[in-house]
C-alpha positions in Angstrom: 95.3 83.5 121.4 97.1 80.5 120.0 98.8 80.7 116.6 98.1 77.6 114.5 100.7 75.5 112.7 100.1 74.6 109.1 99.8 71.0 107.9 100.8 69.4 104.6 97.4 70.6 103.2 97.7 73.8 101.1 95.4 76.1 103.1 95.5 78.9 105.6 93.4 79.7 108.7 90.6 82.3 108.3 91.8 85.9 108.5 88.9 86.6 110.8 91.0 84.9 113.5 94.5 86.5 113.0 96.6 86.9 116.1 96.9 90.6 117.3 100.5 90.6 116.1 99.3 90.0 112.5 100.8 86.5 112.5 98.5 84.1 110.6 100.3 80.8 111.1 103.7 79.0 111.5 105.3 76.2 109.5 104.3 74.7 106.2 106.6 75.2 103.3 107.5 77.7 100.5 106.1 75.6 97.7 104.7 77.3 94.6 101.1 76.4 95.3 101.3 77.6 99.0 102.9 80.9 98.1 100.4 81.5 95.3 97.5 80.8 97.7 99.1 83.0 100.3 99.4 86.1 98.1 96.0 85.7 96.6 94.6 85.9 100.2 96.7 88.8 101.5 99.2 86.6 103.4 103.0 86.6 103.0 106.0 84.8 104.6 108.4 86.9 106.7 111.0 85.4 109.0 114.8 85.4 109.6 117.3 82.7 108.7 117.1 79.9 111.3 113.5 80.7 112.3 110.4 78.7 111.6 108.4 79.9 108.5 106.0 82.6 109.7 103.0 83.8 107.7 101.7 87.4 108.2 98.6 89.5 107.3 99.2 92.8 109.2 96.3 94.5 110.9 97.5 97.7 109.2 98.7 97.3 105.6 101.1 99.8 104.0 100.0 100.6 100.5 100.5 103.2 97.7 97.5 104.6 95.9 99.1 105.9 92.8 97.6 109.5 92.8 99.3 109.9 96.2 102.8 109.1 95.0 105.3 111.7 96.3 108.2 112.5 94.0 110.6 115.0 95.5 112.2 117.8 93.6 115.6 116.0 93.6 114.0 112.9 92.3 112.1 114.8 89.6 115.5 116.2 88.6 117.0 112.7 88.2 114.1 111.6 86.0 114.5 114.8 83.9 118.2 114.1 83.4 117.6 110.4 82.7 120.1 109.6 85.4 119.3 105.9 85.3 118.0 103.4 82.8 115.1 101.2 84.0 114.1 97.8 82.8 111.4 95.4 83.9 111.8 91.7 84.6 115.1 91.2 82.8 117.3 89.7 85.5 115.1 88.6 88.4 117.7 86.4 90.2 120.3 89.1 90.2 117.8 91.5 91.8 116.7 89.2 94.6 120.3 88.2 95.3 121.2 91.9 95.7 118.3 92.4 98.0 119.4 89.4 100.1 122.9 90.9 100.5 121.8 94.4 101.6 122.9 95.2 105.2 119.9 96.5 107.1 120.4 98.5 110.3 117.5 96.9 112.3 118.1 93.3 111.5 120.7 90.7 112.6 120.5 88.8 109.4 118.5 88.7 106.2 114.9 87.5 106.0 115.6 86.6 102.3 117.0 83.1 103.1 118.5 80.8 100.4 115.2 78.8 100.5 113.3 82.1 99.9 115.5 82.9 96.9 114.9 79.5 95.4 111.1 79.7 96.0 110.7 83.2 94.5 112.8 82.2 91.5 110.2 79.4 91.0 107.5 82.0 91.3 109.3 84.1 88.7 109.4 81.1 86.3 105.7 80.7 86.8 105.1 84.4 85.9 104.1 85.5 89.4 107.3 87.2 90.7 108.7 90.1 88.8 111.5 92.6 89.1 112.5 96.2 88.3 116.1 96.9 87.4 117.9 100.2 87.6 121.1 100.6 85.6 123.9 103.2 85.5 126.6 102.8 82.8 125.4 99.2 82.1 125.8 98.3 85.8 122.9 97.1 87.9 122.8 99.7 90.8 119.3 99.2 92.2 116.0 97.5 91.9 113.1 95.7 93.6 111.1 92.6 93.2 107.6 91.5 94.2 104.5 89.4 93.3 102.3 90.5 90.4 98.6 89.6 91.1 97.3 91.3 87.9 95.7 94.3 89.6 97.8 94.6 92.7 101.6 94.4 92.9 103.0 93.1 96.2 106.4 94.7 96.7 108.9 92.5 98.6 112.3 94.1 98.8 114.5 96.9 97.3 118.2 97.4 97.0 120.5 100.2 96.0 124.2 100.4 95.5 124.2 104.1 94.6 122.2 106.9 96.1 118.5 107.1 95.0 118.6 104.0 92.7 115.9 102.1 94.8 113.7 105.2 94.9 114.1 105.4 91.1 112.9 101.8 90.8 109.9 102.3 93.1 108.7 105.5 91.4 109.2 103.9 87.9 107.2 100.9 89.0 104.4 103.0 90.5 104.1 105.0 87.2 104.1 101.8 85.2 101.4 100.2 87.3 99.2 103.3 87.2 99.5 103.3 83.4 98.3 99.7 83.5 95.3 100.5 85.7 96.5 98.6 88.7 94.6 99.3 91.9 97.5 99.8 94.3 101.1 98.8 95.2 101.2 96.7 98.3 104.2 97.6 100.6 103.2 95.3 103.4 104.4 97.1 106.6 105.1 100.7 107.6 108.5 102.3 107.4 109.4 106.0 107.2 111.1 105.6 103.8 107.8 104.3 102.2 105.8 107.0 104.0 108.1 109.6 102.4 107.1 108.2 99.0 103.4 108.6 99.7 102.5 105.2 101.1 100.0 104.9 103.9 98.4 102.3 106.1 94.9 100.9 105.5 93.2 98.2 107.7 93.3 94.6 106.7 89.7 94.4 105.7 90.0 97.3 103.3 93.1 95.8 101.7 91.4 92.4 101.3 88.5 94.1 99.6 90.9 95.3 96.9 92.3 91.8 96.5 88.7 90.5 95.8 
């Protein structure tokens, strides 16, 4: 099955014809209108520096339904002690730059390229991209950022410079979104860390039904 290349037109192929890998298309750009259209339709960019822009809509989507959030005993203790201070959307660029610089064991480089940083900062200015910040003694020690669709938050990346700070950000965001009556937190693709927090996979069609 051939994977299509995008043209200058701001559109994506039908998700009824997604490649078995979950790749929707190659190419295009990271312009504000294209990124907005992508997220509204369950598509996101994911590629490493030096690669062509690759757009994904995984067959199995990792999500968190808020009643299923798992908070370990040790994390409950940190919340009880107010071990960190959490803010929302106060220093987006610092958060995404920290996420860019995190060393990840299974990747040669970062998928958060300089072009991605610039594009998501534009999304932030437009009110679409938002961040969660975790502070310790007035130092930014953890956080995450993602795309806020109003009833679904699409998490993009997390970072932590001290133990448990990114988990603190994730749990704080989940509680905040639940209080605001969001449907779910989109975590895109499976990993063990997300599973330990209560996230699970649902198929693409179910995920798209929540987007609609």
